[in-house]
C-alpha positions as CSV (number, residue, x, y, z in Angstrom):
1,X,13.8,-3.8,15.7
2,X,12.4,-0.3,15.2
3,X,12.3,1.1,11.7
4,X,13.2,-1.5,9.1
5,X,13.2,0.6,6.0
6,X,11.4,-2.2,4.2
7,X,8.7,-1.6,1.6
8,X,6.3,-3.5,3.8
9,X,6.6,-1.0,6.7
10,X,6.4,2.0,4.3
11,X,3.4,0.6,2.4
12,X,1.6,-0.1,5.6
13,X,2.2,3.5,6.8
14,X,0.9,4.9,3.4
15,X,-2.3,2.9,3.9
16,X,-2.7,4.0,7.5
17,X,-2.1,7.7,6.8
18,X,-4.1,8.0,3.6
19,X,-3.5,11.0,1.3
20,X,-4.4,13.8,3.7
21,X,-4.4,14.4,7.4
22,X,-4.3,17.3,9.8
23,X,-2.0,18.7,12.5
24,X,-3.5,19.8,15.8
25,X,-3.5,23.6,16.2
26,X,-0.5,24.8,18.1
27,X,-0.1,27.4,20.9
28,X,3.3,28.1,22.5
29,X,1.7,30.2,25.2
30,X,-1.4,28.4,26.4
31,X,-1.7,24.9,28.0
32,X,-4.4,22.8,26.4
33,X,-6.9,20.6,28.2
34,X,-6.4,16.9,27.3
35,X,-10.2,16.5,27.4
36,X,-10.5,19.2,24.7
37,X,-7.9,17.3,22.6
38,X,-9.8,14.0,23.1
39,X,-13.0,15.7,21.9
40,X,-11.1,17.2,18.9
41,X,-9.6,14.0,17.6
42,X,-12.9,12.2,18.0
43,X,-14.5,14.9,15.9
44,X,-11.7,14.8,13.3
45,X,-12.1,11.0,13.1
46,X,-15.9,11.3,12.6
47,X,-15.6,13.9,9.8
48,X,-13.4,11.5,7.8
49,X,-9.7,12.3,8.4
50,X,-7.4,9.3,8.6
51,X,-4.4,10.8,10.3
52,X,-3.6,13.5,13.0
53,X,-0.1,14.9,13.7
54,X,1.2,16.8,16.7
55,X,4.2,18.9,17.4
56,X,6.9,19.0,20.1
57,X,9.4,21.5,21.4
58,X,11.1,21.4,24.8
59,X,8.9,21.1,27.9
60,X,5.3,21.8,28.5
61,X,4.1,18.5,26.9
62,X,5.6,15.2,25.7
63,X,4.3,14.4,22.2
64,X,4.5,10.6,22.8
65,X,2.6,10.8,26.1
66,X,0.1,13.0,24.3
67,X,-0.4,10.5,21.5
68,X,-0.7,7.6,23.9
69,X,-3.8,9.4,25.3
70,X,-5.2,10.3,21.9
71,X,-4.6,6.9,20.4
72,X,-6.6,5.4,23.2
73,X,-9.4,7.9,22.7
74,X,-9.9,7.0,19.0
75,X,-10.6,3.8,17.1
76,X,-9.1,4.1,13.6
77,X,-7.1,7.3,13.4
78,X,-3.4,7.1,12.7
79,X,-1.2,9.5,14.6
80,X,2.3,10.9,13.9
81,X,4.8,13.3,15.4
82,X,5.6,16.3,13.3
83,X,8.0,16.3,15.0
84,X,9.3,14.6,18.1
85,X,12.1,16.8,19.1
86,X,15.4,14.9,19.5
87,X,16.4,17.2,22.4
88,X,13.4,16.2,24.4
89,X,14.6,12.7,25.3
90,X,17.5,10.3,24.9
91,X,17.6,8.3,21.7
92,X,17.1,4.9,23.4
93,X,14.1,6.4,25.3
94,X,12.7,7.7,22.0
95,X,13.0,4.3,20.4
96,X,11.5,2.5,23.4
97,X,8.5,4.9,23.7
98,X,7.7,4.8,20.0
99,X,7.9,1.0,20.0
100,X,5.4,0.7,22.9
101,X,3.0,3.0,21.0
102,X,3.4,0.9,17.9
103,X,2.9,-2.3,19.8
104,X,-0.2,-1.0,21.7
105,X,-1.8,0.4,18.5
106,X,-0.6,-1.6,15.5
107,X,-0.4,0.3,12.3
108,X,-1.5,3.6,13.8
109,X,1.7,5.4,14.7
110,X,4.4,7.1,12.6
111,X,7.5,8.6,14.4
112,X,8.6,11.9,12.8
113,X,11.9,13.1,14.2
114,X,13.4,16.6,14.0
115,X,16.7,18.2,14.9
116,X,15.1,21.3,16.2
117,X,17.0,24.5,16.9
118,X,20.3,25.5,18.6
119,X,18.4,27.1,21.5
120,X,16.5,23.9,22.2
121,X,19.8,22.0,22.5
122,X,21.1,24.7,24.8
123,X,17.9,24.5,26.9
124,X,18.9,20.9,27.9
125,X,22.6,21.6,28.2
126,X,23.6,20.1,24.9
127,X,25.7,21.3,21.9
128,X,23.7,21.5,18.7
129,X,26.6,20.8,16.4
130,X,26.1,20.0,12.7
131,X,22.4,19.2,12.1
132,X,23.3,16.3,9.8
133,X,25.9,14.8,12.1
134,X,23.7,15.3,15.1
135,X,20.7,13.6,13.4
136,X,22.8,10.7,12.1
137,X,24.3,10.1,15.6
138,X,20.9,10.3,17.3
139,X,19.3,7.7,14.9
140,X,22.3,5.4,15.2
141,X,22.1,5.5,19.0
142,X,18.3,4.7,19.0
143,X,19.4,1.1,18.1
144,X,21.7,0.8,21.1
145,X,20.9,-2.2,23.4
146,X,18.9,-1.4,26.5
147,X,17.9,-3.4,29.6
148,X,15.1,-4.2,29.4
149,X,15.0,-4.2,25.6
150,X,12.3,-2.2,23.7
151,X,9.4,-4.2,22.1
152,X,10.5,-5.9,18.9
153,X,8.1,-4.1,16.6
154,X,8.5,-2.1,13.4
155,X,8.0,1.7,13.8
156,X,7.8,3.8,10.6
157,X,10.4,6.6,11.1
158,X,10.7,9.8,9.0
159,X,12.9,12.9,9.5
160,X,12.0,16.5,9.1
161,X,14.0,17.8,6.1
162,X,13.7,21.1,4.4
163,X,17.0,21.0,2.5
164,X,18.7,18.6,0.1
165,X,21.3,17.3,2.5
166,X,18.8,16.4,5.2
167,X,16.5,14.9,2.6
168,X,19.4,12.7,1.4
169,X,20.2,11.7,5.0
170,X,16.5,10.8,5.6
171,X,16.5,8.6,2.5
172,X,19.6,6.9,3.8
173,X,18.8,6.2,7.5
174,X,15.0,6.4,7.8
175,X,11.9,5.4,6.1
176,X,11.3,8.8,4.6
177,X,11.1,12.5,5.1
178,X,8.8,15.3,6.3
179,X,9.3,18.7,4.7
180,X,7.0,21.6,5.6
181,X,5.8,24.9,4.3
182,X,7.4,24.4,0.9
183,X,6.0,24.8,-2.6
184,X,5.1,21.8,-4.8
185,X,8.4,22.2,-6.6
186,X,10.2,21.2,-3.4
187,X,7.9,18.2,-3.0
188,X,8.9,17.1,-6.5
189,X,12.6,17.5,-5.7
190,X,12.2,15.6,-2.4
191,X,10.6,12.7,-4.2
192,X,13.5,12.7,-6.7
193,X,16.0,12.6,-3.8
194,X,14.2,10.0,-1.8
195,X,13.3,7.7,-4.8
196,X,9.9,6.0,-5.2
197,X,10.2,3.6,-2.2
198,X,10.4,6.1,0.7
199,X,7.5,7.7,2.6
200,X,7.1,11.4,1.8
201,X,4.9,13.4,4.2
202,X,4.4,17.1,3.4
203,X,3.3,19.7,5.9
204,X,1.1,22.2,4.1
205,X,0.3,25.5,5.8
206,X,-3.4,26.5,5.4
207,X,-5.5,29.6,5.8
208,X,-9.1,28.5,5.4
209,X,-11.4,31.5,4.7
210,X,-14.2,32.0,2.2
211,X,-12.8,35.5,1.5
212,X,-9.9,34.7,-0.8
213,X,-8.4,38.2,-0.6
214,X,-8.4,38.1,3.2
215,X,-6.9,34.6,3.2
216,X,-4.1,35.7,0.8
217,X,-3.3,38.7,3.0
218,X,-2.9,36.4,6.0
219,X,-0.9,33.9,3.9
220,X,1.4,36.7,2.8
221,X,2.2,37.6,6.4
222,X,3.1,34.0,7.1
223,X,5.4,33.7,4.1
224,X,7.0,37.1,5.0
225,X,7.8,35.8,8.5
226,X,9.4,32.7,7.1
227,X,11.6,34.8,4.7
228,X,13.2,36.3,7.8
229,X,15.3,33.1,7.8
230,X,18.0,33.4,5.1
231,X,18.1,29.7,4.5
232,X,14.4,29.6,3.7
233,X,14.8,32.4,1.1
234,X,17.9,30.7,-0.4
235,X,16.0,27.5,-0.8
236,X,13.1,29.2,-2.6
237,X,15.7,30.9,-4.9
238,X,17.1,27.5,-5.7
239,X,13.6,26.4,-6.7
240,X,13.5,29.1,-9.3
241,X,11.7,31.9,-7.5
242,X,13.2,35.3,-8.5
243,X,14.8,37.9,-6.3
244,X,11.7,40.0,-7.0
245,X,9.3,37.3,-6.0
246,X,11.2,36.9,-2.7
247,X,11.7,40.6,-2.0
248,X,8.1,41.6,-2.8
249,X,6.6,38.4,-1.4
250,X,4.7,38.1,-4.7
251,X,1.3,36.5,-5.2
252,X,3.1,33.8,-7.2
253,X,5.2,32.9,-4.1
254,X,2.4,33.1,-1.6
255,X,0.0,31.1,-3.7
256,X,2.7,28.4,-4.2
257,X,3.5,28.0,-0.5
258,X,0.3,28.5,1.5
259,X,-3.0,26.8,0.7
260,X,-5.6,29.6,1.3
261,X,-9.2,30.3,0.5
262,X,-12.2,28.1,0.4
263,X,-12.2,24.3,0.8
264,X,-12.0,23.7,-3.0
265,X,-8.9,25.9,-3.2
266,X,-7.2,24.1,-0.4
267,X,-8.1,20.7,-1.8
268,X,-6.5,21.8,-5.1
269,X,-3.2,22.7,-3.4
270,X,-3.2,19.3,-1.7
271,X,-3.6,17.6,-5.1
272,X,-0.6,19.6,-6.4
273,X,1.6,18.1,-3.7
274,X,0.2,14.6,-4.2
275,X,0.8,15.0,-8.0
276,X,4.4,16.2,-7.3
277,X,5.1,13.0,-5.3
278,X,3.8,13.3,-1.8
279,X,2.3,10.2,-0.2
280,X,0.5,12.2,2.5
281,X,-0.2,15.9,3.0
282,X,-0.7,17.1,6.6
283,X,-2.5,20.4,7.0
284,X,-0.9,23.0,9.3
285,X,-3.0,25.7,11.0
286,X,-1.3,29.0,11.8
287,X,0.6,28.9,15.1
288,X,-1.4,30.7,17.7
289,X,-4.8,29.9,16.1
290,X,-7.3,29.3,18.9
291,X,-7.5,25.5,19.3
292,X,-11.3,25.2,18.9
293,X,-11.4,27.6,16.0
294,X,-8.6,25.6,14.3
295,X,-10.5,22.4,14.7
296,X,-13.6,24.0,13.3
297,X,-11.7,25.1,10.3
298,X,-10.3,21.6,9.7
299,X,-13.7,20.1,10.0
300,X,-15.0,22.6,7.5
301,X,-12.4,21.5,5.0
302,X,-13.1,17.8,5.5
303,X,-15.8,17.2,2.8
304,X,-13.7,18.8,0.1
305,X,-10.8,16.6,1.0
306,X,-12.7,13.3,1.2
307,X,-11.3,11.0,-1.4
308,X,-8.8,13.5,-2.6
309,X,-6.2,12.1,-5.0
310,X,-3.8,13.2,-7.7
311,X,-6.5,13.0,-10.3
312,X,-9.3,14.7,-8.4
């Protein structure tokens, strides 16, 4: 059965995720002890988060195996992939693995899919092709018959989408979308494209630091790195940010994209995205942040985020 696209499945995912969750800190150079991850998700559950997300590239770790371990190590946390990379496994295998997780841990798993990058396709001997056509074909093939068949359970399914065309595709063939590192104006547009009945999860990059000037300087470096991608800069221009904002990486631009500063400042940015139409905001630590330091930071933010909503 897999993703049904029904309101029931999406409403259940909204309840399970709650308004705010966290993404486990990411390193692309250092393998991470699964025992340390178990301890981390137990701590995140105890400080009050409802949901934890994890990434996937090609090799090194399998996000679905990782979450099988972490789901078993916790009692209530919902988990999601942000994202499960489509080049990491065949579509029928993706569907089957996700269905087993959903069956084993009812209501606690959301499958986020992403088309990744051309080099990732090349790494597994595949042609990247058109991102839209590739994603559509992959999702269609997830439903292909297999022997044995996958468990007949509903799996909430969302697609990474940072542009209007992928957002529209996500609204058509999945239960929702997962844009990341975008300002609240993009969240509002995403909600408009998806309509009210789809799940909208937003990845919000955070720089937790009680020194706001230092936090903004780090945030500016992160935005500058992203602007090296012409498509990212073009998307911000479409949202109304000026050539000067983009060229100078203005305070206005940095403050819109990255939540930085003390817990109250970060909670305020979460509320902006929720008010703009997000169902759930997943906090993203800087890539390369030491895992334990990143978890400490997320725990520091937890009290300010408890009970956060659009009116708080």
